[in-house]
N, C-alpha and C positions, 0 to 999 in steps of 0.2 A: 819363469816362475810365476805362480799366482800369489799375489800378495795377500796376506791375512789368512791364508789357508795352509800354505806350506807345500802345496802340491806342484807337480810339473805336468804341463799339457802333454798328452801322448801323441799329439799330431792328428792329422785328418784321417788316418787309416781306419780307425774304428767307425767314424761317421760314414766314410765311403763304403765300408763293409755293410753297415746298417742299410744304406740306400740300396745296395745290391741285393741284400736279403729280402727287403720289402718288394723290390721289383720282381724277384723270382717268385714271391708269394702271390702278387697281384696279377702279373701278366697272364697266367693261364685262366684267370677269372674275368677277363675283359668281357663285357656284355652280360654278365650275370649279377645277381644281387649279392652283396657282400654278406658273408655268414658270421655267426657268432664266433666261430673258431678263428676266422680271419681277423676280426677286430681284436680279439684277445691275443692272438699271435703277434700282431703289430705292437700292441702294448708291451708284451713281454720282450720283443726284440729291442724296443726302445729302452726298456729297463735294463736289459743286458748290456747295452751300449754305455749306460751311465755308470762309469766305473771310476773309483779313486783308489790309488794304491793297490790295484789289482783286486779290489773288493767291490762287489755290486752295491750300488748306493741308491736303490729304489725300493719302494714298498708300494704295492698296488692291490686293489681288490676289484674283481669283475663281478658285477651283479647281473643276474639273468633269471630267466623263467625257471623256477624249480621243477617244472614238469617237462622241460625241453631236454630230450635225450642228448642232443649235441652239447648243450651247456653242462649237463651232468657228467659227461664223459671227457670234459676238457683235460682233466688230470689223469685220465685212464691211459697210461702209456702202453698198455697191451693193445688197445684199439687205435691209439695215436702215437706210435713210437717216434715219429718225426718231431714231436713236440718236446721230447726229453731235453734237447739242447738249450731250450729257452723257456719252456713252460713251467 
């Protein structure tokens, strides 16, 4: 038990899953510049991993170029359906 909070550690499985998801995201991009989507996807994957009592415990904001189509479409799940699970 975690003293002072009342929670119980879920073990290493969620952290191991996070590492696996990040590897799956980054491996195909070896040798290329990292994109806005990749940076925000990693942030959201980390946020999804930070859970207490089965409730996501993170708040984040991603600032970007308001004229960048990739940034503008980050939450467009019709164009980026793969991001629905963590975006």
